[in-house]
C-alpha positions in Angstrom: 64.8 65.7 112.8 64.1 67.8 109.7 61.2 69.7 108.2 59.5 69.7 104.8 58.5 72.9 103.1 55.0 74.2 102.8 53.6 77.6 101.7 50.5 77.4 103.8 50.3 77.7 107.6 48.9 74.3 108.9 45.5 74.5 110.6 45.4 74.7 114.4 44.8 71.5 116.3 47.4 68.9 117.1 50.4 71.1 116.2 52.7 73.5 118.0 54.1 76.6 116.2 57.5 78.1 116.7 59.6 80.8 115.0 62.1 79.3 112.5 65.5 80.5 113.8 68.2 81.5 111.3 71.4 80.1 112.8 73.4 76.9 113.1 71.4 73.9 114.1 73.1 72.5 117.1 72.7 69.4 119.4 74.0 69.9 122.9 75.3 66.8 124.8 76.0 67.3 128.5 77.3 64.4 130.7 78.7 65.7 134.0 81.7 68.0 133.2 81.7 66.8 129.6 80.0 69.1 127.0 79.7 68.6 123.3 78.1 70.8 120.7 77.4 69.1 117.3 76.2 70.5 114.0 73.5 68.7 112.0 76.3 66.8 110.2 77.9 65.9 113.5 80.8 68.4 113.2 82.1 69.7 116.6 81.1 73.4 117.3 82.2 74.1 120.9 85.7 75.1 119.8 84.1 78.0 117.8 81.8 79.1 120.6 83.8 78.7 123.9 81.8 81.4 125.6 78.8 79.0 125.8 80.7 76.3 127.8 80.2 77.8 131.3 76.6 79.0 130.9 75.5 75.6 129.5 77.3 73.7 132.3 75.9 76.0 134.9 72.3 75.9 133.7 71.7 72.5 132.3 71.0 69.2 134.2 74.0 66.9 134.7 72.9 64.5 131.9 70.9 65.9 129.0 70.6 66.2 125.2 69.0 69.3 123.7 68.2 70.3 120.1 68.3 73.9 119.2 70.0 76.7 117.3 73.1 78.8 117.7 72.4 82.4 116.8 73.9 85.9 117.0 71.5 88.7 117.7 72.1 92.4 117.5 69.9 95.5 117.5 68.6 94.7 114.0 67.7 91.1 114.8 69.5 87.8 113.9 72.8 88.3 112.1 73.7 85.1 110.2 76.7 86.8 108.6 78.2 87.5 112.0 77.5 83.9 113.0 79.4 82.6 110.0 82.4 84.7 111.0 82.7 82.8 114.3 83.9 79.7 112.5 87.6 80.7 112.3 90.5 78.2 112.5 92.8 80.4 114.6 92.3 80.0 118.4 93.3 83.7 119.0 90.7 84.9 116.5 88.0 82.6 118.0 88.7 84.1 121.5 88.5 87.7 120.1 85.3 87.0 118.2 83.7 85.3 121.2 84.1 88.6 123.1 83.1 90.9 120.2 80.1 89.0 118.8 79.0 86.4 121.4 76.5 83.7 120.4 73.4 82.5 122.1 71.8 79.1 122.3 68.0 78.8 121.7 66.7 75.3 122.7 63.5 73.9 121.1 63.6 70.2 121.9 64.6 67.8 124.6 66.0 64.4 123.4 67.3 62.8 126.6 67.3 63.5 130.3 69.2 61.6 132.9 69.0 57.9 131.9 66.0 58.3 129.7 65.9 58.7 125.9 62.9 60.8 124.9 63.0 60.1 121.2 59.7 58.1 121.3 58.0 60.6 123.7 55.3 62.8 122.0 56.5 66.3 121.3 53.9 67.8 123.5 55.3 66.0 126.5 58.9 66.7 125.5 58.1 70.4 125.3 56.6 70.4 128.8 59.8 68.6 130.1 61.9 71.1 128.2 60.1 74.0 129.9 60.8 72.5 133.3 64.5 71.9 132.5 65.0 75.5 131.3 62.6 77.2 133.8 65.5 79.2 135.1 67.3 79.8 131.8 69.3 83.0 131.6 71.1 84.6 128.7 72.9 83.4 126.6 70.6 80.3 127.0 67.0 80.7 125.8 63.9 78.6 125.4 62.2 79.2 122.1 58.7 80.8 122.1 55.9 78.5 121.1 52.1 78.7 120.6 49.1 76.5 119.8 47.3 79.4 118.2 47.5 79.7 114.4 46.7 83.4 114.4 49.7 84.0 116.7 51.9 82.0 114.4 50.7 83.9 111.4 51.5 87.1 113.1 55.0 85.9 113.9 55.4 84.8 110.3 54.7 88.3 109.0 56.4 90.4 111.7 59.5 88.3 112.5 60.8 88.4 109.0 62.3 91.8 109.7 64.5 90.3 112.3 66.0 87.7 110.0 63.7 84.7 110.9 63.2 82.1 108.1 59.5 81.6 108.9 57.5 79.3 111.2 57.9 75.6 112.1 54.9 73.5 112.9 55.5 70.4 115.0 52.8 67.6 115.5 52.2 67.3 119.2 51.8 63.6 119.1 55.0 62.8 117.2 58.2 61.4 118.6 61.6 62.7 117.5 62.6 61.0 114.2 66.3 61.8 113.3 66.7 62.4 109.6 63.0 62.3 108.9 61.0 65.3 107.6 58.0 65.0 109.9 57.8 68.7 110.8 56.5 71.4 108.5 58.3 74.7 107.8 56.4 77.6 106.4 59.0 79.9 104.8 58.7 83.3 103.3 58.5 83.8 99.6 58.6 87.4 98.5 59.0 89.2 95.2 60.8 92.4 94.3 62.1 94.2 91.3 65.8 94.3 90.8 68.3 95.9 88.5 70.0 93.3 86.2 73.6 94.5 86.3 75.4 91.5 84.9 75.4 87.7 84.4 77.4 84.6 84.7 77.4 82.0 81.9 76.0 78.6 82.9 78.5 75.9 83.8 77.8 74.0 80.6 78.8 77.1 78.6 75.3 77.7 77.2 73.0 80.5 78.2 72.7 82.5 81.5 73.7 80.7 84.6 72.7 83.5 86.9 71.9 87.2 86.9 73.7 89.6 89.2 71.1 91.7 90.9 71.2 95.2 92.3 69.1 97.6 94.5 69.7 101.3 95.1 70.0 102.8 98.6 68.8 106.2 99.6 72.0 107.8 98.4 71.6 106.4 94.9 74.3 103.7 95.2 73.6 100.4 93.5 74.4 97.5 95.8 74.9 93.9 94.8 72.2 92.0 96.6 72.6 88.5 95.2 71.9 86.4 92.2 68.9 84.9 90.4 69.6 81.3 89.3 68.2 77.8 88.8 66.7 78.4 85.4 65.6 75.7 83.0 67.7 75.1 79.9 65.4 76.8 77.4 65.0 79.8 79.7 68.8 80.2 80.1 69.1 80.4 76.3 66.2 82.8 75.9 67.6 85.1 78.6 71.0 85.1 77.0 69.4 86.4 73.8 67.4 88.9 75.8 70.5 90.6 77.2 72.8 90.3 74.2 72.2 93.9 73.2 73.1 95.1 76.7 76.7 93.8 76.6 78.2 96.4 74.3 79.9 99.2 76.2 78.5 98.0 79.5 81.6 98.7 81.5 81.9 102.4 80.4 79.6 103.8 83.0 78.9 100.7 85.1 78.5 101.4 88.8 80.5 98.2 89.5 83.3 99.1 87.0 86.0 99.0 89.7 84.9 95.5 90.8 85.0 94.1 87.3 88.3 95.7 86.4 89.9 94.5 89.7 88.8 91.0 88.9 90.2 91.1 85.4 93.5 92.5 86.7 93.7 90.0 89.6 93.0 87.1 87.3 95.9 88.1 85.1 98.2 88.3 88.2 96.9 85.0 89.6 95.3 86.9 92.6 92.1 85.7 94.2 89.2 88.2 94.2 85.5 88.2 94.8 83.9 86.7 91.8 86.9 84.6 91.0 87.2 80.8 91.3 84.9 79.4 93.9 86.5 78.7 97.3 84.6 75.4 97.6 85.0 74.2 94.0 88.2 75.2 92.2 86.6 74.3 88.8 83.7 76.6 89.3 84.3 80.0 87.7 82.4 82.9 89.3 83.6 85.6 86.9 80.8 87.7 85.5 80.1 89.9 82.5 78.6 93.4 83.1 75.4 94.6 81.4 74.3 98.2 80.8 72.0 99.3 83.6 68.8 99.3 81.6 66.9 96.2 82.4 64.7 95.3 85.4 63.4 91.8 86.4 61.1 90.5 89.1 62.5 87.8 91.3 61.2 85.6 94.1 63.2 85.4 97.3 62.8 83.9 100.8 64.5 86.6 103.0 67.1 89.3 103.4 70.1 89.4 105.6 72.3 92.5 106.0 71.1 93.9 102.7 71.5 90.8 100.6 69.3 87.9 99.7 69.7 85.1 102.2 69.5 82.5 99.5 69.7 82.7 95.7 66.6 84.4 94.2 64.5 82.9 91.3 63.9 84.8 88.1 60.2 85.3 87.4 59.8 87.7 84.5 61.1 90.9 82.9 59.6 94.2 84.0 59.9 96.5 80.9 57.5 98.9 82.6 60.0 99.6 85.4 62.8 102.0 85.5 66.1 100.7 87.1 66.1 103.8 89.4 62.8 102.5 90.9 64.6 99.4 92.2 65.3 100.5 95.8 65.6 98.9 99.2 62.4 100.8 100.2 60.3 98.0 98.7 61.8 95.6 101.3 61.6 97.6 104.5 60.8 95.6 107.6 61.0 96.3 111.3 62.4 93.8 113.9 59.7 92.7 116.3 59.5 93.9 119.9 59.6 90.3 121.1 63.1 89.8 119.9 64.4 93.0 121.5 62.8 91.9 124.7 64.3 88.5 124.5 67.8 89.5 123.7 67.9 93.0 125.2 
């Protein structure tokens, strides 16, 4: 079951609120000694997370189906980048990573128990049954927090962002479980910040700006690549290309990412793969970029940060000619992981 996006927290009454976990959606099937973990598109996951086999077999009923999320948590909060590292093809590497960066499973729905399918059971009743099933849950198995209070959900929404959460999910208490249907609501963060425009990629059709490469300065004055701003309309792409045309001349002379650009150019000539080269997923997609002099600042919209980078592509809003690039720092994004997460994961 999926969720549709909204920017307003739904009113209280008839809905249950939960934190929106930032991990891998995962359905757990347990039938006696048989255990299967499946992704949203039905790909097997257990081979990548073998450390969860024994805890799940030990703590779950003999026959059960759960919906939940695979996550990796550290002292800073949820670490999606570390979670992605866990999907490695080599069994030896999988074993090593399972020990170094173990995953946890956070359950938030109960779909079947013993001989009974619960898909048509109202969520409020499914939640009560889930709480009974996981009453004795111990790490790395968790039951997601939930509340009926809108004020509590709004507090989670603002404070949990610092720990990598995507937002809040609102589930109608009277609804059954509808696979593939967007009957839940997800309230996601949408923030703005000012970023240095350090380069651009040409749009795939060859016309205008396809995306801007964005940067933020740390406390030591180092400019870090934090992601890109993309998804611009055709006319805007052309206008933005004209706006930055005068920043292309001599851009690489004192560019803070000069080594990156030169390495890419050299690697391309040698047939070597480098960051910013052809896409791993689409060989026809060229990710090479052209540097711009560090003089321009833009305001972008973004949904969240993870390990110092935008979790998803940002969206260009406007130029900020009143801003100096040196003012574009991480300080504008500082957040603190909530105490609840530290208490939950230790």
